[in-house]
N, C-alpha and C positions, 0 to 999 in steps of 0.2 A: 902568861895567859893560859888559862885552863882549856884543854881541848873540849870541843862540843861533844856532849854525851850522845850516844847512839839513839837513845829514846827521844831526846829533844830534837835531834836531826830528823828523825823519821816523822815526828809530829809536824815540823816545819814544812817538810816536803809534801806531806799530806794536805796541809792547808793551802800551799801554793798551787798544787795540782787541782784541788777542789775549786779554787777561785778561777783558774784558767779554764777548767771544764765548764763552769757556769757561764763565763764570758763567751766561749765558743758556742754553747747552746743558745744563748740569747741572740748572738749574731746570726746563727743558722736559722732560727725561728723567724727573725726579722726579715732576712733575705727571702725565705720561703713565702712568708706572708705577702711581701711586696710583689714577688713574682706571680703569685696567684691572683692578686688584686689587679695587676696591670691589664691583663687580657680582659677582665670584667669591665674595667673602666673604659678601655678602648672600645669594647663592644657597645657599652652604654653610649659613648660619644657618637659612634657610627650610627646607632639607632636614632639618636636625637637629630643628627644631620639629615638622615633619610626622612624622618618624620617632617622636619622643617621644609625640606625640598618638596615633599608631597603637598604640604600645606601651601607652599608658594605657587605650585602648579594650579591648585584649586583657586587661589586668589587671582592668579593671572587670567584664568578662564572667566572669572566673575567680572574682572575689570573689562575684558573684551566685550562681554555681554552688556555691561552698563554703558560703555561707550557707544555701542550700536543703538541702544535705547535712547541715549541722549541725542544722537544724531537724528533719529527719527522724530523726536519731540521738537528739535530745532527746525527741522524741515516743515513740520506741521504748523508751527507758529509762524514761520515765514510765509507759508501759503495763505494763512488767514490774514496776514498783513499785506498780501499782494506783492511780496518781495522774493518770490521763490527763485527767480533766475539769478539776481544779484547775490542773494544769500548763498545759493549753491556754489557759485564760482568762488566767493570769498572763503566759504567754509572749506572747500576742497583744497584751495591754495594754502590755507592755514594748517590744515591737517598734514598735507604733504611736507610743509616746511618743518613741522614738529616731528615728523617721522611716524605718524600714526596710520599711514596707508602703505600698502604694498606698491612698489613701483617696478617698472621694467625699463630696459634700455641697454645700450652697449656699455662695455667697460672691461675690467680686468678681474681675474681670479688668481689670488696669490695663496699657494699652499705651503705651509711651514711645518716641518716635522723635525724631531730630534735626530741626532746622528744614530746610525745603527750600531756603531761600535765605539766604546770609550777605551782608549789605550790604558794599560796598567800604569799606575802611578800618576796619571793626569787628573786634573780637577774636573769632575763630571759636570760641574755647572757650566763649563765652556761648551759642552756638547748637547745642550738642550735649549729649547725656545723658552724665553722668559716673558713676564708680563710687560717689561719695558720694551721688548722687541715688538710686541703686538701694538703697544701704545705708539711707538715710533712709526710703525707702518700706517696706522690709521691717521696720525697727524700729517704724515707726508701725503697721503691720498687726499685729505681735506685741503691741504695747501695746493694740490694739483687740480682742484676743482671738482672733486667727487661730490655728487649730489645725494648719494645714499651709500651707506656701508653697513655690512653685517659681518660678524665673526661667528662661524659655526651656527648660523641662524639667529644670532642675537643682534638686533638692530642697534647701531651706534647712534646715539642722540646727544643733545647738549648735556644731559645729566648722567651719561654713561661713565662708569668707573671701571678701569681695567687694573687689576692688581693680583698679586700672587696669593695662593692659598694652598700651602704645602706643595704637593706634586701636581697641582692643577692651577688653572688660571680662572679668576672670577671676572665675568663680563655681565653687567646688569644683575649682579648677585647670583648668577648662574655659573656652576662649576663646569669648566670645559677642559678637555684633555686633547693631547696631540693625536693626530695632526690638526692644525688650526687652518681653517679655510676662510680667507678674507675676501669678500666679494664687494666690489666697488663699481658703481654706475657713473659713467662720465666719459669724456674723451680718452680712449685707450692710450693714445700716444702721449698725451699730456700727463696722464696718471703714471705711465711707465717712466717718463722723464723725471717726474717729481720724486719717485722712489729712488731713482739712481742718483739724483742730485742731493737728496737729504743726507746730512752728515751721519746720522745713526742708521737709518734704514739702508742707505747705500753701502755702508760698511758691512752690515749684516748680510745683504744680498750678494756682496762681492767677496771681500777678504775673509770674513768669518765663515761663510759658506764653504769656501775652499779649504781653509785651515782646519776646520773642525768637522767637516763632512756633514754639515746640516743639509737636510733634504728640503730644498726650496725650489718651487716652480712658479713661474709667472706666465699666465695664459691670457691672451686678448680674446674677448668674446663679442659677438655682434648682438646677442640678446641674452640678458641676465634678468633675474627677478630677485628683489630684496624684500623680505617680509616686513610687516609693520612692527613698531615697538609696542610691546604689551605690558610694560611696567608702569609705575606711577611717575608722574611728572611734577608733583607738588614739592616745592623746595622745603627743607626742614628748618633752615636758619635764615634764609633771605626774606626780607620784607620790603614792600614798596617804600620809596622815599616820599615823604609828604610834600605835596605841592608839585610833584613831577607828573 
């Protein structure tokens, strides 16, 4: 076999290094482009979320105003029909049941916060409050006879959804952050017992609180106020059954 000539060897090395240099350059440019675009996209998404939340606040205020106008019109119509007293009682009862009025009474306040320290090497998810925890708490309180519940000022009603959204929790499409303050009106003793007896809520307030250092406090109060629900109540997919 003939030995490789120096000239041919030099040309081959030149071609190889040129190709490698081109590939490195392309990879570097791609990485640089991606890194410069990520913050812009993140910033754009944050702006979109902020704008949507501002729009939601405006719509919430408009819903509150329209409901007040509707109630005034209903009362006026009832007065003309001579049914003011019975209408007032029925309307108030219906609104209270739907969570559309602020209510006061005795009950409990449950404050849930993440652990202050996450040990090295441990799963951080075990040291924070999750949406399933809030949902379990509200379900246990309802089972214990709670007449009204709110989470950080968000009234819990039949259409309320509680779910995770990154590092925050959505309640009624509103982003909430720790600490989460759950206020429930009802018999304080029954509510406390319901929390302790519930499989998920009881474990959270007992075992998990001690194991992972979750900051959880339960206080019984003689007088609490729960705000009204300000969102929409119209179902998106449910329709009445004909003949019912």
